[in-house]
N, C-alpha and C positions, 0 to 999 in steps of 0.2 A: 262707141260700142266696145266693151272689154274683149280682149283677145282670149280665145279658148285654147288652153295648152293641150298639146297632144300627149298620148300616153308615154311616149319616149322622153318627152321633156319633163313630165312628172317624175318618172323613175330617176332621171339624172339629177333632178333637184333633191329628191329624198336621199340619194346616196351621198350627195355633197354634205347635207345637214348631218347625216349619221356619222360621217368621218370626222367632222368638226367636233361633235359631242364626245367621241371617243378620245380625240386628241386632248380635250380639256380635262376629261375625267381621269385619264391614265396617270398623269403626274401626281394628281392629288392622292390617288390610291397608293402610289409608290412612296410618297412622302409619309403617308399615314402608317404604312408598314414599317418604314425605317425608323420612325420616331417613337413607336410604341413596341416594347418588348413584353410579351405575354408569358408569365411564369405558370407552369403547370402545377396543380395542387391536387393531391389525392386525398379526398375527404374520408376515405376508408382507412387511411394511415396518417392521421394528423401528427405533425412534428411538435410534440410537447416539450422536448428537451433540445436545446441548441447544440451546435457542434462544439462550441466552447465548453459547455457543461458535460457533454459526452467525453471530451478530452480529459477533464478532471476525473471523471469516473474511471477512465482508462488508467490514469496515473495511480489512483487508489488501488486498483486491482493488479497493476504491475507489481506493486509492493506485496499484495497478497500472494502472488506467484513466488516471489523470493522467499517469503516466510514458509509457504507450503512445501517448497523444494527441500528446505531444511527439515521441517517437522515430519514430513512423509518419508524422507530418507531414513530418519531414525526409527520410524514405526516399521518400515519394510526391511530395515537392515540391509539396504542396498541403495544405489544411487537412483533418485527419483527427480526428474526434471519437470517443472510445471511452467507452461507458457501461455500467455494471453493470446487467444485466437481472434476473438471478435467482440465488439461492443455495439449493440444495436437497439433500436426501439421498435416495437411491433405490438400487435394486439395480443391479449392474453390467450385468445383462441389459437392464434398461430403458434405461440410458444408451446401450448399443450400438445398440439398436433405434431410438433417436432420431437417429442419425447417417445422413447420406446415403451411398449406395454407387454409384459409387466415392467415397471420401472423401479428404481431405487431412489425415492424422493423423500425429502424432509422439509417441513415448513418450520420457520423460525420467526420470532418476534425481534424487534429492534427498539426496545424501550429507550426513550419516551416516545418514539414515533409510533403511530397507530398502524394497525394492519399486520399482515404477515408476508414474508418473502419465502422463496423456495431455493433449495439446492438439490441437484439431481446428479447422481452418478450413473454413467452409462453401464449397462450390464457387464460389458467387457472388463472395465476397470474394477467394478465391485467384486466380481468373482476372482479377479487377480489378487485383490487384497485378502480375500478369504483363503485362497490357495497358499499364499505366502505365510499367513498366520498359522496354517496347519502344517507347516514344515516343507511345503513345496517350493518351486522356483518362482512362483507368482506368474505362471503362464497365462496368457490371454485366451479365454474361451467364453462362449456365450451359451447359456442354458435358457430354454424357453420356459422358465418357471420362476416363481418368487423365491426370495431367500427364506431359508429355514430359521428357526428361532436362534440357533447357535450362530449361524452365518450372519444374521442380522446384528447380533451383539457385537460382532467384530466390526462390521461396517458402521455401527453406531459410534464406536470409538474413533473411527476415521472421521466421521461427520463432526464429532465434537471438536477434533483438532482443527478441522477446516473452519468451523465457526469461531474458534478462539483466534485464529490468525485473521479472520475477517473482522472481528471486533477490534483487534489491535490496529489494523490498517485504517479503519474508519475513524479512529481517534485522531488521526492527522487533521481531519476536517471537523468532525462532530462526534462527541462521546456518546456512544450507544451501548446498552447492555443487551447482548444477543443471547437468546435462550431458545433451545430446540423445543419444538412443540409436538409434532407428531410425524410418524412414518407412514408412507403411502406407496402402494404398488400400482394403483390404477390412476394415471394422471387426471382422468376426467373427474375423479372424486375430490380433487384439490381445488375447490372453488374459493380461492382467496380473494378474487375480484370478479366482476362480471366479464363475460367473454370478450366484449368489445372494448374494454379498458386498455389503455396503453401501459406497457411494461418495459423495463430496461432489461435486456438479456445480455448476460456475460457468459462467454464460452471460453473455458480453459482446457488445455490439452495436458493430460498427465501421462508422462512417459517414463518407463523403467526399462532395463535391459531386455525384459521378456514380455512386456505388455505395454499397451497404450490405449487410452480412451479419453472421453470427454467428461468434464465436470461443468454443469450448467448452473448459473445463478440467475434468479429472476426477482427483480424489485418492481412491485407495482408503482406506477407514477404517483398514485394517491398516497403511498407510504412515504416517498421521498419529497413530496410537494412542500412540506414545511421547511426543508433545508435546501430546496432546489436553487435558491438564490446564492447559497454559499458555494455552489459548484462552479461559479465563474472563475476564470483563470486569475483575475485580479485578486479575488478573495483567497484563492488557494495559495498564491505567492505571499500575500500578507499574512496568512495563517502560518505558513512555513517559517517566515521571518520571525514572527512572534515567538515561535517555539524555540528558535535559536537563542533568543534573549533570556538567559537564565536569571531567575530571581536571586538577588544578592543574599537574601535570607536563606534560601534553599542551598545556595553554594556554601554559605557559612556553616550551616548545619551539617553538610556533607563533609566539610573539612575537619569538623570536630572529631571524626572517627578515623582520620588518616594517621597512620603510624609514621613516626620520623625517627631517624637514627641520631642518638646523642652520644658524644664522646667528650672526655675530659683530658686536657693536655697538662700533665704535671710539670713539664719543663722541657727545655731543649738544650743541646750542646753540640759541639763539633769534635769529632775524633778523626785521626788519620786512618787510612786503610790498614796500616800495620797494626795499630791498636785494636781495630775492629776484628782483625783476623786472630788476634791473640786473646780475645775475650773468653773467659771460662767461668764456670759456676763459682760464685763467691767474690768475684771482682766487683768493685764499686765504681760507678760512673758519677762524677760530680756535675750537676746541672747548673745552668747559669741563672738560677732563681734563688732568692733568699727563702729561708724556711717559712717565714710568715707571709710571703707574697701570695696573692690570690692566684688561683689556677684559671685557665680559660676553658669555657664550655663551648663545644662546637655542635651546631644543629645542622644536619645535612651538609657537613664539611665546611660550614661557615661559622666564624666566631660570633657568638651571640651574647654570652654572659661571663661575668667574673664570679668566681665561687671560692668557698673555703672548704677544703677536704676534711673529712672526719669519719666517725663511726656512728651507725644507727643500729643499736643492738649488736649483732654479730656480723653485720654487713657494712661494707664501705659505703660512704655517702658523701654528698656535697651540699653545702648551703649556699644558695644564690645570694650574691651580694649586690650586684648591679648589672644593668644591661649595657652592652657595648654599643655605642652610637655608630651609625652607619659610616660617618666620616672616619671613625677609628679603626674600621675593619682593614 
């Protein structure tokens, strides 16, 4: 007859089985956690541009900063320093929300790339440009209004210079023709791409002795997509190296217009210091060359030709006879 277990024996048996199961499962769980690393991914902010490509974009716009520091200093007639603050990728809606309203924004095209990009001046720096152009010190101040027609014409000139330097910097990677399209004061009206599209945001800080403000540049990913592969560090270095290799034909054409000094040596002789000190007008110095001997023509202080002296009309001239060989120099 089978033995019937008491309740105490049943509880003891269940506790033993439970502890054994936990002992077996626990190491498996720990091994699973240690062997698998889970990377978080934000689907609302997809990374369309790699860190390496962002680094190349940063290099391009560091050069933009150097060019702008020079051109804006000339425009403002004072020292203007432009620094790169940030390079980031975000949605177009986030970029628009970061702008002031009313804003001072321009859209521009980058032919042959499709679509439009944006540059935006913070109100502080925009009104500082206007104040300086009207004879002021370029003091920083912010007005809660849009630019007037005259004020806008001044900022238009500044924007044109920014776009010129931007085009020049992009030539290092890809030749584009940048053209200003339109001016906008309400950021929400600049629907260059859908609000959820990824854009590359560039933030520059413009500083003068009396004012400072931000200059924002926005490139839609869709616009840069055809050249995105060219933004890799390897392609950037390769492109920079190719630009250093000058075409021999181009160099030859450039040298055609270089001016060189040419001198003719009629002859030489040696005199004592006493004779040199006694030289006066009318004295004759006998050279160590025969009267029919050719003279030496020097190009950049190096002997290059033998020539015969003579006259051409009323001017002295020489007739080239032969070239001096390198071994004879």
